[in-house]
VOVODREN-519235 format. One record per residue (C-alpha): residue in three letters; x, y, z. Coordinates in steps of 0.001 Angstrom, whole numbers, padded with zeros to 6 digits, always signed. Example, Ala and Ser with C-alpha at 12.3 -4.5 7.8 and 13.67 -1.06 7.14 Angstrom:
# residues 2
ala+012300-004500+007800
ser+013670-001060+007140
END
This chain:
# residues 368
met+000000+000000+000000
tyr+002769+002427+000948
arg+004756+001658-002193
leu+001717+002523-004311
phe+001273+005756-002355
phe+004967+006538-002744
arg+004807+006034-006503
leu+001594+007993-007003
val+002138+010827-004528
phe+005635+011228-003109
thr+007475+010760-006408
arg+005475+013700-007802
met+006634+015948-004957
asp+009936+017637-004274
pro+011811+015171-002019
glu+012378+017696+000754
asn+008728+018776+000725
ala+007646+015125+000852
his+009953+014600+003807
his+008429+017513+005699
leu+004902+016286+004938
ala+005594+012756+006156
phe+007384+014183+009176
arg+004327+016250+010114
trp+002074+013193+009856
ile+004361+011200+012147
arg+004489+013993+014718
leu+000722+014479+014648
ala+000046+010762+015091
ala+002383+010630+018080
arg+000407+013430+019773
val-002886+011517+019726
pro-002838+009055+022660
val-005184+006402+021259
leu-003678+006567+017759
arg-000084+006325+018942
thr-000930+003400+021251
phe-002494+001390+018453
ala+000225+002406+015991
ala+002982+001336+018356
ala+001238-001961+019122
phe+001194-002804+015408
leu+004409-001187+014179
ala+006670-001757+017171
pro+006022-005243+018593
arg+008804-006349+020902
his+010953-009436+020326
lys+012605-010508+023574
glu+015397-012294+021746
leu+016470-009026+020108
arg+017042-007113+023350
thr+020393-005390+023064
glu+022876-003694+025366
ala+025375-001235+023929
phe+027769+001066+025815
gly+025810+000426+029008
leu+022414+001256+027473
arg+019591-001261+027202
met+017430-001222+024094
his+014475-003260+022845
gly+016521-004222+019815
pro+019546-003236+017729
phe+017817-001191+015021
gly+017825+002599+015207
leu+017094+005648+013115
ala+020248+007236+011750
ala+020968+010937+012135
gly+019597+013245+009467
phe+015898+012463+009647
asp+015044+014262+012898
lys+017546+017090+012936
asn+015958+019099+015758
ala+014615+016430+018147
val+010974+017136+017339
ala+009768+013589+016590
val+011588+011206+018913
asp+008337+009689+020196
gly+006967+009463+016669
met+009964+007492+015444
ser+009829+005238+018497
met+006143+004662+017713
leu+007247+003404+014290
gly+009493+000783+015878
phe+012991+002257+016004
asp+014883+000985+019049
his+016953+004136+019331
val+016750+007522+017637
glu+019812+009570+016735
ile+018916+013218+016316
gly+020899+015854+014447
thr+023288+016674+013072
val+023198+019633+015480
thr+025702+022486+015146
gly+026903+025042+017665
glu+024908+027807+015988
pro+021645+027641+014004
gln+022057+027546+010248
pro+019756+027208+007230
gly+021925+024725+005372
asn+022729+024841+001702
pro+020471+026446-000923
lys+017595+024368-002260
lys+017238+022105-004229
arg+019431+019898-002041
leu+017790+016474-001753
phe+017424+014063-004677
arg+015885+010606-005045
leu+017591+007997-007205
val+014567+005696-007267
pro+015932+002951-009585
asp+018952+002688-007281
arg+016926+002981-004049
ala+019266+005781-003058
leu+019348+009438-002080
ile+021779+012261-002714
asn+021739+015085-000214
arg+023680+018261+000253
met+021540+019581+003098
gly+024504+021179+004865
phe+023532+020559+008508
asn+020356+022667+008429
asn+019220+022825+012066
glu+018096+025142+014853
gly+021411+025061+016702
ser+022548+023386+019901
gln+020966+025879+022286
ala+017466+025455+020837
val+017752+021671+020554
ala+019063+021400+024122
ala+016087+023421+025370
arg+013693+021133+023496
leu+015300+018006+024926
ala+015256+019514+028426
ser+011506+020134+028223
arg+010702+016795+026574
arg+008235+014530+028366
pro+008761+011179+026666
val+005795+008981+025853
phe+007947+005984+024916
lys+011161+004898+026610
thr+013677+005446+023857
val+017452+005768+023730
val+018260+009171+022214
gly+021626+009782+020611
val+022767+013294+019737
asn+024923+013802+016662
ile+026963+017017+016633
gly+028831+018727+013797
lys+030674+021922+012900
thr+028891+025174+012147
lys+029675+026044+008531
val+030860+029623+009135
val+033228+028574+011917
pro+036830+028391+010639
glu+038523+025016+010856
ala+040944+026439+013435
glu+037978+027091+015753
ala+036185+023808+015091
val+037098+022257+018441
ala+035527+025134+020370
asp+032383+024848+018244
tyr+032020+021124+018967
val+032751+021713+022654
lys+029965+024281+022838
ser+027466+021795+021425
ala+028716+018980+023639
ala+028408+021081+026784
arg+024847+022087+025913
leu+023589+018715+024721
ala+025419+016094+026791
pro+023038+016406+029783
tyr+020145+015259+027567
ala+021953+012685+025418
asp+022017+008955+026059
tyr+025082+009023+023825
leu+026980+011653+021820
val+028299+011310+018268
val+031029+013494+016796
asn+030270+013793+013093
val+033411+014550+011086
ser+032329+012737+007944
ser+029595+014684+006168
pro+030725+015774+002694
asn+028468+018843+002769
thr+030395+021123+005145
pro+033645+022417+003620
gly+036724+021111+005416
leu+034782+018853+007777
arg+036225+015583+006521
asp+039738+016925+007109
leu+038987+016482+010813
gln+039068+012691+010312
ala+042857+012848+010112
thr+044137+011545+013445
glu+046262+014615+014163
ala+043079+016726+014028
leu+040724+014105+015436
arg+042687+013404+018634
pro+042406+016909+020151
leu+038793+017221+018965
leu+037612+013989+020576
ser+039599+014660+023742
ala+038056+018109+024089
val+034517+016831+023501
arg+035078+014068+026048
glu+036214+016616+028639
ala+033287+018922+027865
ala+030766+016107+028261
asp+032338+015048+031550
arg+032186+018600+032879
ala+028568+019010+031809
val+027399+015686+033250
thr+028951+014487+036503
ala+026322+011962+037608
arg+027016+009565+034714
arg+029410+009039+031850
val+027898+009978+028499
pro+029086+007481+025855
leu+031036+009125+023039
leu+031181+007850+019455
val+032676+009095+016199
lys+031066+008736+012760
ile+033374+008115+009823
ala+033090+008243+006039
pro+033153+005218+003716
asp+035629+007080+001514
leu+038529+006783+003941
ala+041507+004775+002759
asp+042015+001484+004574
glu+045074+002760+006430
asp+043070+005759+007642
ile+040307+003464+008888
asp+042936+001566+010859
ala+044310+004824+012249
val+040871+005962+013430
ala+040243+002546+014986
asp+043558+002694+016865
leu+042838+006235+018027
ala+039389+005240+019275
val+040942+002487+021381
glu+043676+004816+022642
leu+041181+007481+023733
gly+038711+005028+025211
leu+035867+005946+022877
asp+032661+003995+023323
gly+031901+003436+019673
ile+032427+004069+015972
ile+029588+004556+013488
ala+030398+003189+010040
thr+029516+004808+007749
asn+028255+008193+006620
thr+027316+008993+003004
thr+029774+008662+000143
ile+030981+011126-002483
ala+031803+008202-004797
arg+029729+007534-007895
asp+031910+005329-010100
gly+031854+001602-009544
leu+028513+001621-007717
gly+026437+000394-010658
leu+024105+003388-010581
thr+021294+003237-013149
ser+019431+006466-012390
asp+019301+009508-014667
pro+022926+010610-015214
ala+021916+014206-014478
leu+020779+013128-011014
val+023847+010983-010435
lys+026040+014028-011144
glu+024434+016082-008371
thr+026954+016971-005688
gly+026431+015744-002144
gly+026499+012554-000160
leu+025048+009388-001673
ser+023185+007068+000694
gly+021073+003966+000304
ala+021536+000608-001399
pro+024651+001481-003491
leu+026572+002131-000257
lys+025914-001369+001076
ala+029076-003175-000002
arg+031590-000492+001026
ser+029915+000154+004355
leu+030020-003554+005151
glu+033675-003706+004100
val+034592-000814+006419
leu+032704-002431+009277
arg+034532-005734+008827
arg+037869-003950+008816
leu+037024-002030+011973
tyr+035932-005146+013847
ala+039062-007015+012791
arg+041046-004122+014261
val+039165-003372+017493
gly+037264-006584+018254
asp+034996-006248+021261
arg+036918-003336+022786
ile+034656-000769+021086
thr+031003-000920+020098
leu+030455-000649+016358
val+027318+000737+014723
gly+026620-000354+011154
val+024807+002052+008840
gly+024731+002584+005091
gly+022621+000632+002616
ile+020631-001362+005178
glu+017305-002195+003544
asn+016072-005364+005193
ala+016656-007972+007884
glu+019313-009780+005856
asp+021333-006568+005531
ala+021055-005971+009275
trp+022033-009572+010025
gln+025112-009313+007811
arg+026188-006153+009668
ile+025834-007932+012992
leu+027893-010894+011778
ala+030477-008361+010558
gly+030815-006782+014010
ala+027954-004333+014532
thr+026208-004384+017885
leu+023752-001770+016618
val+022506-001037+013112
gln+020844+002086+011771
gly+018902+003104+008701
tyr+017373+006123+007037
ser+017252+006059+003234
ala+015317+002784+002970
phe+012659+004266+005259
ile+011791+006641+002424
tyr+011191+003698+000091
glu+009713+001163+002531
gly+007469+003353+004676
pro+006082+003002+008213
cys+006128-000826+008368
trp+009861-000979+007662
ala+011097-001406+011237
arg+008397-003980+011994
ala+009426-006130+009020
leu+013114-005796+009792
his+012666-006831+013426
lys+010539-009826+012449
gly+013085-010999+009913
leu+016011-010444+012243
ala+014352-012472+015007
ala+013715-015298+012520
arg+017357-015317+011442
leu+018556-015473+015024
arg+016238-018399+015811
thr+017585-020447+012898
ser+021218-019506+013532
pro+023765-021341+015707
tyr+023874-018385+018112
ala+021991-018343+021394
thr+021820-014551+021564
leu+022254-011605+019265
ala+025397-010648+021191
asp+026915-014038+020339
ala+026444-013304+016634
val+028266-009961+016725
gly+031455-010298+014653
ala+031053-014056+014175
asp+031928-013998+010470
val+035052-011911+011059
arg+036232-014171+013882
lys+035879-017215+011620
thr+038325-015739+009123
ala+040775-014311+011655
END
């Protein structure tokens, strides 16, 4: 039913306008007590065998919403209602910014992919922190907060900009993510180099610890799929050295060649980050490399090209404790999380593993 609606309605709309429309519907449904109760009962049934613990946080399952969908923390309950086990909001920057000029979001329907050059459009860390502080959650949901650099801030002042966001948002975050891998903020990916990343992560860690003394806020870093293998190893080693809680692999890619894209060449040429199915193979490859390097010392989060339960299962076998999605939600609709959970539970039951945790990294360990 949704796929018919998508083809007849959403494909005739500007992608960003369609996103805002769907977003409004989700938020409205979550505000109606009876509707949200029935929606959650159908869309978010719980599977006990999928219960997951990651960096000290307990979740109903391993599948979460990746950053980028709810930039300003306005629909956390709505996304939980749809079955996501955790919701990562953002990317949030130190100061509010409108993002890049429109048109900046493109659907590659034949490839089940998206290209975006949104440019971290968001209300800024102060406004988002205030919203999180006043939030009265309807559903118990793990909320991650993804932070990035304000575009107008020079690279030399990037650390201070991240620190400002961390200090404001850490008190309301179940975990924090330092995003240094979006291709849509000039110079941002340069911060993935270990000589720049070490002082940045150390400063954010200190800021979070100062802002929250009653608990330790887990800190993760999100990396790009376009890193060279030796740079992936360097980030992995740095994460272990600094005692990071996790690595998210991966963000969108600037690559186009070699991905087998069949969409309109004019669309394929649009600048920005490519997400969705074409990213699947590289994201899985990066994840395997990370797990081979860090093992169980750091929690890995697999994202990029996850469309179904089999994709999620392969990420878990490759070393991911948690998996996230976004682009496939656009194509699959509100029953996506329900179907993925059902399929994942079925795969676990027919596998040789007693628990989901036992399956994490199993394929990589076999080849070690």
